[in-house]
C-alpha positions as CSV (number, residue, x, y, z in Angstrom):
1,M,33.7,-27.7,-30.7
2,T,36.5,-25.3,-29.4
3,A,36.6,-23.5,-26.2
4,T,35.6,-20.2,-28.0
5,Q,32.5,-22.0,-29.3
6,E,31.1,-23.1,-26.1
7,P,27.4,-22.1,-25.7
8,Q,26.8,-19.2,-23.2
9,T,23.9,-19.2,-20.9
10,K,21.4,-16.4,-21.9
11,R,21.0,-13.9,-19.1
12,R,17.8,-12.4,-18.4
13,N,17.5,-8.6,-18.6
14,T,17.5,-6.9,-15.3
15,K,18.2,-3.3,-16.2
16,L,16.0,-0.4,-15.6
17,V,16.1,2.8,-17.7
18,R,16.5,6.4,-16.5
19,E,13.8,8.3,-18.4
20,V,11.5,9.9,-15.8
21,G,11.7,13.6,-15.5
22,L,10.9,16.0,-12.6
23,I,7.1,16.3,-13.6
24,G,6.8,12.5,-13.9
25,L,8.3,12.1,-10.3
26,M,6.3,14.8,-8.8
27,W,3.1,13.6,-10.3
28,A,3.9,9.9,-9.3
29,S,3.9,11.2,-5.6
30,M,1.0,13.6,-6.1
31,G,-1.0,11.1,-8.0
32,S,-0.5,8.7,-5.1
33,I,-1.6,11.3,-2.6
34,I,-4.9,12.4,-4.4
35,G,-6.8,9.1,-4.7
36,S,-9.7,7.6,-2.9
37,G,-8.8,9.6,0.2
38,W,-10.4,12.8,-0.9
39,L,-13.6,10.9,-1.9
40,F,-14.1,9.2,1.6
41,G,-11.6,10.7,4.0
42,P,-13.5,14.0,5.1
43,Q,-16.7,12.0,5.8
44,E,-14.8,9.2,7.9
45,A,-12.9,11.8,9.7
46,L,-16.0,13.8,10.6
47,V,-17.6,10.6,11.9
48,A,-14.6,9.9,14.0
49,A,-13.9,13.4,15.5
50,G,-16.8,15.8,14.6
51,P,-15.8,19.1,13.3
52,A,-12.5,18.8,15.2
53,A,-11.5,16.6,12.3
54,I,-10.1,19.9,10.8
55,I,-7.5,19.7,13.6
56,S,-6.9,16.0,12.8
57,W,-6.0,16.9,9.1
58,I,-3.6,19.5,10.4
59,I,-1.9,17.0,12.8
60,G,-1.7,14.3,10.0
61,G,-0.3,17.0,7.7
62,V,2.5,17.9,10.1
63,A,3.3,14.4,10.8
64,I,3.6,13.5,7.1
65,V,5.7,16.6,6.3
66,V,8.2,15.5,8.9
67,L,8.4,12.0,7.4
68,A,8.5,13.3,3.9
69,L,11.4,15.7,4.8
70,V,13.4,12.6,6.1
71,H,12.6,10.8,2.8
72,A,13.8,13.8,0.8
73,E,17.4,13.7,2.2
74,L,17.6,9.9,1.8
75,G,16.1,9.9,-1.8
76,G,18.5,12.4,-3.0
77,M,21.5,10.6,-1.3
78,Y,20.7,7.2,-2.7
79,P,18.4,7.5,-5.9
80,V,17.9,3.7,-6.3
81,S,14.7,1.8,-7.3
82,G,12.5,0.8,-4.4
83,G,14.5,3.2,-2.1
84,T,12.2,2.8,1.0
85,A,13.0,-0.8,1.1
86,R,16.7,-0.3,0.8
87,F,17.7,2.5,3.1
88,P,17.4,0.3,6.2
89,H,19.5,-2.5,4.4
90,Y,22.3,0.0,4.0
91,A,22.2,1.3,7.6
92,F,21.4,-1.9,9.6
93,G,22.1,-4.9,7.3
94,G,20.0,-7.8,6.3
95,V,17.6,-8.5,9.1
96,A,16.4,-4.8,9.3
97,G,16.6,-4.4,5.5
98,A,14.3,-7.5,4.9
99,S,11.9,-6.5,7.6
100,F,11.3,-2.9,6.4
101,G,11.4,-4.1,2.8
102,W,8.5,-6.4,3.6
103,F,6.6,-3.6,5.4
104,A,7.1,-1.3,2.4
105,W,6.0,-3.9,-0.2
106,L,2.9,-4.9,1.9
107,N,1.9,-1.3,1.9
108,A,2.4,-0.7,-1.8
109,A,0.8,-4.0,-3.1
110,T,-2.3,-3.5,-1.1
111,V,-3.2,0.1,-1.8
112,A,-4.4,-0.8,-5.3
113,P,-7.3,-3.0,-4.1
114,I,-8.3,-0.2,-1.8
115,E,-8.5,2.1,-4.7
116,V,-10.5,-0.5,-6.7
117,S,-12.8,-0.9,-3.7
118,A,-13.4,2.9,-3.7
119,M,-14.1,2.8,-7.5
120,L,-16.9,0.2,-7.0
121,T,-18.4,1.9,-4.0
122,Y,-18.9,5.2,-5.8
123,A,-20.0,3.1,-9.0
124,G,-23.0,1.8,-6.9
125,H,-24.6,5.1,-7.9
126,Y,-25.3,3.6,-11.2
127,D,-27.9,1.1,-11.8
128,F,-25.8,-1.4,-13.5
129,A,-23.5,-1.5,-10.5
130,K,-26.0,-1.5,-7.7
131,G,-25.8,-5.3,-7.1
132,W,-22.0,-5.5,-6.7
133,I,-21.7,-4.5,-3.2
134,D,-24.0,-5.4,-0.2
135,P,-25.3,-1.9,0.9
136,D,-25.6,-3.1,4.7
137,T,-22.1,-4.7,5.0
138,A,-20.2,-3.0,2.0
139,V,-18.9,-6.4,1.2
140,L,-18.4,-7.4,-2.4
141,N,-20.5,-10.1,-3.8
142,P,-19.1,-12.6,-6.5
143,I,-19.9,-10.3,-9.3
144,G,-18.4,-7.4,-7.5
145,I,-15.2,-9.4,-6.8
146,A,-14.9,-10.4,-10.5
147,V,-15.3,-6.7,-11.6
148,A,-12.6,-5.9,-9.0
149,I,-10.2,-8.5,-10.5
150,V,-10.7,-7.2,-14.0
151,L,-9.9,-3.6,-12.9
152,M,-6.8,-5.0,-11.1
153,A,-5.8,-6.6,-14.4
154,I,-6.2,-3.3,-16.3
155,L,-4.0,-1.4,-13.7
156,T,-1.4,-4.2,-14.2
157,A,-1.6,-4.3,-18.0
158,I,-1.0,-0.6,-18.3
159,N,2.2,-1.0,-16.2
160,F,3.6,-3.4,-18.8
161,L,3.8,-0.4,-21.4
162,G,6.9,0.9,-19.8
163,V,7.7,3.6,-17.2
164,K,7.9,6.5,-19.7
165,K,4.3,5.9,-21.0
166,L,3.2,5.1,-17.5
167,A,4.6,8.5,-16.2
168,A,2.9,10.3,-19.1
169,T,-0.4,8.6,-18.5
170,N,-0.2,9.2,-14.7
171,S,0.6,12.9,-15.3
172,A,-2.3,13.4,-17.6
173,A,-4.6,11.7,-14.9
174,T,-3.0,13.7,-11.9
175,W,-3.8,17.2,-13.8
176,W,-7.5,15.9,-13.7
177,K,-7.2,14.6,-10.1
178,I,-6.1,17.9,-8.8
179,A,-8.5,20.0,-10.8
180,I,-11.7,18.1,-9.7
181,P,-11.1,18.5,-6.0
182,L,-10.3,22.2,-6.4
183,L,-13.5,22.5,-8.5
184,T,-15.5,20.7,-5.8
185,I,-14.1,23.1,-3.1
186,L,-14.9,26.2,-5.1
187,V,-18.5,25.3,-6.1
188,L,-19.6,23.8,-2.8
189,A,-18.2,26.9,-0.9
190,I,-20.1,29.1,-3.1
191,A,-23.5,27.0,-2.9
192,N,-23.4,26.5,0.8
193,F,-20.8,27.6,3.3
194,D,-22.6,27.3,6.7
195,T,-19.9,28.0,9.4
196,S,-22.5,27.3,12.1
197,N,-22.0,23.7,11.4
198,L,-18.9,23.9,13.6
199,T,-21.0,23.7,16.6
200,A,-23.9,21.6,15.3
201,A,-25.3,18.2,16.6
202,N,-23.2,17.4,19.7
203,G,-20.6,20.0,19.3
204,F,-17.2,20.8,17.9
205,N,-15.1,18.1,19.5
206,P,-17.5,15.4,20.8
207,A,-15.0,12.6,21.0
208,G,-12.2,14.7,22.7
209,L,-8.5,14.2,22.0
210,K,-8.9,10.6,21.5
211,G,-11.3,11.1,18.7
212,I,-8.9,13.7,17.1
213,F,-6.1,11.1,17.2
214,A,-8.0,8.3,16.1
215,A,-9.4,10.1,13.0
216,V,-5.7,10.6,12.0
217,S,-5.2,6.9,11.6
218,T,-8.5,5.0,11.3
219,G,-10.4,7.9,9.9
220,G,-8.6,7.6,6.7
221,I,-6.3,10.9,7.1
222,I,-2.8,9.5,7.2
223,F,-4.0,6.9,4.5
224,S,-5.1,9.9,2.4
225,Y,-1.7,11.6,2.8
226,L,0.4,8.5,1.8
227,G,2.1,8.2,-1.5
228,F,4.8,10.9,-1.3
229,E,7.4,8.1,-1.3
230,Q,6.6,7.0,-4.8
231,A,9.4,9.4,-6.0
232,D,11.7,7.3,-3.9
233,Q,10.5,4.2,-5.5
234,L,11.1,5.4,-9.0
235,A,14.4,7.1,-8.2
236,G,16.2,4.4,-10.1
237,E,14.4,5.4,-13.3
238,S,14.8,9.2,-12.8
239,A,16.8,11.1,-15.4
240,N,18.2,13.5,-12.6
241,P,17.3,12.0,-9.3
242,K,19.6,13.9,-7.1
243,R,17.8,17.1,-8.0
244,D,14.4,15.9,-8.7
245,V,13.6,13.4,-6.0
246,P,13.8,15.8,-3.0
247,F,11.9,18.4,-4.9
248,A,9.1,16.0,-6.0
249,I,8.7,14.6,-2.4
250,I,8.5,18.0,-0.6
251,G,6.4,19.6,-3.4
252,S,3.8,16.8,-3.4
253,V,3.3,16.9,0.4
254,A,2.9,20.6,0.5
255,I,0.2,20.6,-2.1
256,G,-1.6,17.5,-0.9
257,T,-1.8,19.0,2.8
258,V,-3.3,22.2,1.8
259,L,-5.8,20.5,-0.6
260,Y,-7.0,17.9,2.0
261,I,-7.5,20.6,4.9
262,L,-9.6,22.7,2.4
263,L,-11.6,19.6,1.4
264,Q,-12.5,18.8,5.1
265,I,-13.5,22.4,5.7
266,T,-15.6,22.5,2.5
267,F,-17.2,19.2,3.3
268,L,-18.2,20.3,6.9
269,F,-19.6,23.7,5.9
270,A,-21.3,22.5,2.7
271,L,-23.4,19.9,4.6
272,P,-27.1,21.0,4.7
273,K,-28.6,20.9,8.1
274,S,-31.0,18.1,7.1
275,A,-28.0,15.9,6.6
276,I,-26.7,16.3,10.2
277,G,-28.2,14.2,13.0
278,D,-28.1,14.6,16.8
279,T,-24.5,13.4,16.9
280,W,-21.6,13.3,14.4
281,D,-20.9,9.7,15.0
282,Q,-22.9,6.8,13.8
283,V,-24.8,6.4,17.2
284,G,-27.3,9.1,16.5
285,P,-26.6,9.2,12.9
286,G,-27.2,11.9,10.4
287,L,-28.0,11.4,6.8
288,Y,-24.4,12.1,5.9
289,T,-23.0,9.0,7.6
290,T,-24.9,6.8,5.3
291,F,-23.5,8.5,2.1
292,T,-21.6,6.1,-0.3
293,G,-20.5,8.9,-2.4
294,P,-20.0,11.8,0.1
295,F,-19.2,14.8,-1.9
296,A,-21.4,13.7,-4.9
297,E,-24.3,13.3,-2.5
298,I,-23.8,16.7,-1.1
299,A,-23.8,18.1,-4.6
300,T,-27.1,16.2,-5.1
301,L,-28.7,17.6,-2.0
302,L,-27.7,21.2,-2.9
303,S,-29.2,20.6,-6.6
304,I,-25.8,20.8,-8.3
305,G,-26.3,17.8,-10.5
306,W,-23.6,18.6,-13.1
307,L,-20.9,18.7,-10.2
308,A,-22.3,15.4,-8.8
309,A,-21.9,13.8,-12.3
310,I,-18.3,15.1,-12.6
311,I,-17.4,13.8,-9.1
312,Y,-18.9,10.2,-9.9
313,A,-16.7,10.2,-13.0
314,D,-13.6,11.3,-11.0
315,A,-14.4,8.4,-8.6
316,I,-13.1,6.2,-11.4
317,I,-10.1,8.3,-12.5
318,S,-8.7,9.4,-9.2
319,P,-8.7,6.1,-7.4
320,G,-7.6,4.3,-10.8
321,G,-4.7,6.7,-11.1
322,T,-3.6,6.0,-7.6
323,G,-4.0,2.2,-7.9
324,L,-1.9,2.5,-11.2
325,I,1.1,4.1,-9.6
326,Y,1.1,2.0,-6.5
327,T,1.2,-1.1,-8.6
328,T,4.2,0.5,-10.3
329,G,5.7,1.2,-6.9
330,S,5.2,-2.5,-5.6
331,S,7.0,-3.9,-8.6
332,R,9.9,-1.4,-8.1
333,L,10.0,-2.5,-4.3
334,A,10.1,-6.1,-5.2
335,Y,12.9,-5.4,-7.7
336,G,14.9,-3.7,-4.9
337,L,14.3,-6.5,-2.5
338,S,15.6,-9.0,-5.0
339,R,18.7,-6.9,-5.7
340,N,19.4,-6.9,-2.0
341,G,18.9,-10.7,-2.0
342,Y,15.7,-11.0,0.2
343,V,13.3,-12.5,-2.4
344,P,13.9,-14.6,-5.4
345,S,16.0,-13.2,-8.3
346,A,13.0,-13.6,-10.7
347,F,11.7,-10.2,-9.3
348,E,14.6,-8.6,-11.1
349,W,13.6,-9.8,-14.5
350,T,12.6,-7.0,-16.9
351,N,10.9,-7.1,-20.3
352,E,11.9,-5.4,-23.5
353,R,10.4,-2.1,-22.0
354,A,12.6,-2.4,-18.8
355,V,9.5,-3.2,-16.7
356,P,10.1,-5.7,-13.7
357,W,7.2,-7.9,-14.7
358,V,7.4,-10.6,-12.0
359,G,6.7,-7.9,-9.4
360,L,3.8,-6.6,-11.4
361,L,2.1,-10.1,-11.5
362,A,2.9,-10.6,-7.6
363,A,1.2,-7.2,-6.9
364,F,-1.8,-8.5,-9.0
365,V,-2.2,-11.7,-7.2
366,T,-1.7,-10.1,-3.7
367,G,-4.3,-7.4,-4.8
368,C,-7.0,-9.9,-5.8
369,I,-6.5,-11.9,-2.5
370,C,-7.3,-8.7,-0.5
371,F,-10.7,-8.5,-1.8
372,L,-11.6,-11.6,0.1
373,P,-10.8,-10.8,3.8
374,F,-10.9,-7.0,3.4
375,P,-13.7,-6.2,0.8
376,S,-14.5,-2.6,1.7
377,W,-12.5,0.7,1.6
378,Q,-12.9,1.4,5.5
379,S,-11.8,-2.1,6.5
380,L,-8.6,-1.8,4.5
381,V,-7.6,1.5,5.5
382,G,-6.3,0.7,9.1
383,L,-4.3,-2.2,8.0
384,I,-2.5,-0.3,5.3
385,T,-1.9,2.6,7.6
386,S,-0.1,0.4,10.1
387,A,1.9,-1.2,7.4
388,S,2.9,2.1,6.0
389,V,4.0,3.8,9.1
390,L,6.0,0.8,10.0
391,M,7.7,1.3,6.6
392,Y,8.2,5.0,7.2
393,G,9.7,4.3,10.6
394,G,12.7,2.7,8.9
395,A,13.6,6.0,7.2
396,P,14.4,8.1,10.2
397,L,16.3,5.4,11.8
398,S,18.4,5.1,8.5
399,L,18.9,8.9,8.4
400,G,20.1,9.0,11.9
401,A,22.6,6.3,11.2
402,F,23.8,8.0,7.9
403,R,24.4,11.2,9.7
404,R,26.4,9.5,12.3
405,R,28.4,7.2,10.1
406,L,28.5,9.1,6.8
407,P,28.6,12.8,8.1
408,H,30.5,14.1,4.9
409,A,28.4,12.2,2.2
410,E,26.9,14.2,-0.6
411,R,23.3,15.3,0.4
412,P,21.5,17.3,-2.5
413,Y,18.9,18.2,0.2
414,R,20.1,18.4,3.8
415,L,17.3,18.1,6.5
416,P,17.7,21.0,9.0
417,A,17.8,20.0,12.5
418,A,18.0,16.3,11.6
419,G,19.2,15.5,15.2
420,I,15.8,16.6,16.5
421,L,13.5,15.8,13.5
422,S,14.9,12.3,12.9
423,P,13.8,10.8,16.2
424,L,10.7,12.9,16.2
425,A,9.7,11.3,12.9
426,F,10.3,7.8,14.5
427,I,8.0,8.8,17.3
428,I,5.3,10.1,15.1
429,A,5.5,6.9,13.0
430,N,4.8,4.9,16.3
431,L,2.1,7.1,17.6
432,I,0.2,6.5,14.4
433,I,0.5,2.7,15.0
434,L,-0.9,3.3,18.5
435,W,-3.8,5.4,17.3
436,T,-4.7,2.7,14.8
437,G,-5.7,0.4,17.5
438,W,-5.3,-3.4,18.4
439,D,-8.1,-4.6,16.2
440,T,-6.0,-3.6,13.2
441,D,-2.6,-4.0,14.5
442,W,-2.8,-7.8,15.4
443,K,-3.7,-8.5,11.7
444,L,-0.6,-6.5,10.8
445,G,1.3,-8.8,13.2
446,V,0.0,-11.8,11.2
447,S,1.2,-10.0,7.9
448,I,4.6,-9.6,9.3
449,L,4.9,-13.3,10.2
450,I,3.9,-14.2,6.7
451,G,6.6,-12.0,5.4
452,Y,9.2,-13.6,7.6
453,A,8.2,-16.9,6.3
454,I,8.6,-15.8,2.7
455,L,12.0,-14.3,3.4
456,V,13.2,-17.5,5.3
457,A,12.0,-19.7,2.5
458,N,14.0,-17.5,-0.1
459,R,17.1,-18.1,1.9
460,V,16.6,-21.8,2.6
461,F,15.8,-22.9,-0.9
462,K,18.5,-20.5,-2.4
463,L,16.2,-18.7,-4.7
464,N,18.5,-15.8,-5.0
465,E,22.2,-16.2,-5.6
466,H,23.0,-13.0,-3.6
467,K,23.0,-13.7,0.1
468,P,23.0,-10.5,2.2
469,T,24.9,-10.6,5.6
470,L,22.2,-10.6,8.2
471,D,24.1,-8.5,10.8
472,W,22.0,-9.7,13.8
473,K,23.9,-7.2,16.1
474,A,23.1,-4.1,14.0
475,S,19.3,-5.3,14.0
476,S,19.3,-6.3,17.6
477,W,16.7,-3.6,18.3
478,L,14.1,-4.7,15.7
479,I,12.4,-7.7,17.3
480,P,12.1,-6.0,20.8
481,Y,10.8,-2.9,19.0
482,L,8.0,-4.8,17.3
483,I,7.1,-6.7,20.3
484,G,7.2,-3.7,22.5
485,M,4.9,-1.8,20.3
486,G,2.4,-4.8,20.1
487,V,2.4,-4.9,24.0
488,I,1.9,-1.2,24.5
489,V,-1.0,-1.1,22.0
490,Y,-2.6,-4.0,23.6
491,I,-2.6,-2.6,27.2
492,S,-3.4,0.9,26.1
493,D,-6.6,2.9,25.7
494,F,-6.6,1.7,22.0
495,G,-6.4,-1.9,22.9
496,P,-9.3,-4.5,23.5
497,K,-10.0,-3.1,27.0
498,G,-10.6,0.4,26.0
499,D,-11.3,2.7,28.9
500,N,-10.4,-0.1,31.4
501,A,-6.9,-0.4,29.9
502,L,-3.7,-0.5,32.0
503,I,-2.4,2.5,30.5
504,G,-4.8,5.3,30.1
505,F,-5.3,7.8,27.3
506,G,-2.5,10.4,27.0
507,W,-0.1,8.2,29.1
508,D,-0.2,5.5,26.3
509,A,1.3,8.3,23.9
510,L,3.9,9.2,26.4
511,V,4.9,5.5,26.8
512,V,5.2,5.2,23.0
513,A,7.3,8.2,22.9
514,A,9.7,6.9,25.4
515,W,9.9,3.5,24.0
516,S,10.6,5.1,20.5
517,L,13.5,7.1,21.9
518,V,14.9,3.9,23.6
519,V,14.8,2.0,20.3
520,Y,16.1,5.0,18.3
521,Y,19.2,5.4,20.2
522,W,19.7,1.7,20.6
523,A,19.7,1.4,16.8
524,M,22.1,4.4,16.5
525,N,24.6,2.6,18.7
526,V,24.5,-0.7,16.9
527,A,24.2,0.5,13.3
528,L,26.7,-0.8,10.9
529,S,30.2,0.7,10.7
530,T,31.0,3.3,8.1
531,E,33.1,0.8,6.1
532,K,30.3,-1.7,6.0
533,I,27.7,0.8,5.0
534,E,29.7,2.0,2.1
535,E,30.4,-1.6,1.1
536,M,26.7,-2.4,1.2
537,I,25.7,0.7,-0.8
538,G,28.5,-0.1,-3.4
539,E,27.1,-3.6,-3.9
540,V,23.8,-2.5,-5.1
541,E,24.0,1.3,-6.0
542,L,27.0,1.2,-8.3
543,P,25.5,-1.2,-10.9
544,E,22.3,1.0,-11.1
545,E,24.4,4.2,-11.3
546,G,25.5,2.8,-14.6
547,M,22.0,3.1,-16.2
548,E,21.7,6.0,-18.7
549,P,18.7,7.8,-19.9
550,V,17.4,6.4,-23.2
551,A,18.3,8.3,-26.4
552,H,15.7,10.4,-27.7
């Protein structure tokens, strides 16, 4: 055999295809925002804060808008697959990149089981599904877990069809997902719009400021708004990313914020007096606190059976669509983490339809595991909210570093007043972690440690040929930041000691804001140099820039 005849090792395909248009990107973000949140969020927020939950939705909307504007600039600058996992990598090197990448993946991979849990909760309306969930504990029984796993398998299987068909499927579902909440708002507002509910039970704001802020995190509000970053995750498969990614992010957040505020107002005013108890919370409970299908049950009480039937059907489509696109996002995040060298190179393998299939399987397995310790919608929300805001916290840090180190880089969308809004976005992310509370945050801490174990194993056992430089100095703020946030939450009014906490309510928010600014400017001062950032961007972005849209 001559030298020219030597067998060559067959390389696995790791290419993605740029074939998602503006509507596909926009509806990927919009379809993620409108999921189970609209079905349960207004009820949970009302329990937490009373009618003042309307203020909670406005606060949550403003917070998400600020975070979304940061992502819009970053997504336009660097339209790569799994973007939220990779921006900190460019700005602060391997340690920060691996950490925020894990936060992002943890968030994405665990949203799908939340949506499946929501589907099963609403399905309890039908006789065939009544035995799947214990009505007292909202825990899935063995049959319920089996059904949940089948639904997870369906979401995963659809993703194997390819991103173009996925985008088309999601776009069709999203039109429905927007239409049904709008129909619900219109019909319920016409049927019963009782503004006196603002001061019913124990008043407009029974839990005070603490209740308003707690509703933002644990009441499902921030969770409901999550998903705008999906356009960033799919940017590596966008046909015109520099134009479309910022538009998709900003547009989806604007629509979602208005829709959710209207839903909360409608839910409150449509409640019949018979459904409201002596208090808004579950201490002196009204009938509404026991609803397992909140909007559908209001429609039933108002004798609008046809609307209830539509909402029960939507309880399959809306959460299913959101779970579908988050499954997509988790596989793209794993792809991005692999390209950066943090997880095994197998996560870059794509099939003949350019789908990173190993990441899909990992998301499926992770989702199934979630049904065991966190079987109900409400018990999952707090954990995912904390994981997501940790992920979002990496974006304003990255933006601040890029503005300092790469002031003349191309920015299809340029965030106004970035010097103010970027540190403000970081403060907002950390306040949400505070409001989530210690009972959830300690579980997040355990999840973080598991992630670090996976990342270390990948490096020790050489499961990826690309070894990113860890850049400990550029990430020197990270571990103190995480430990500091944990300590602040523990000794705050949202910690285990409650009203007897070392730091009282109000002061804890000021401490978080101060600590956030310390960490932010610490990170700015130790960020990678201009030359190093450009080198790290070139290592990963340039090969992906070579991807072309498929021929049609």
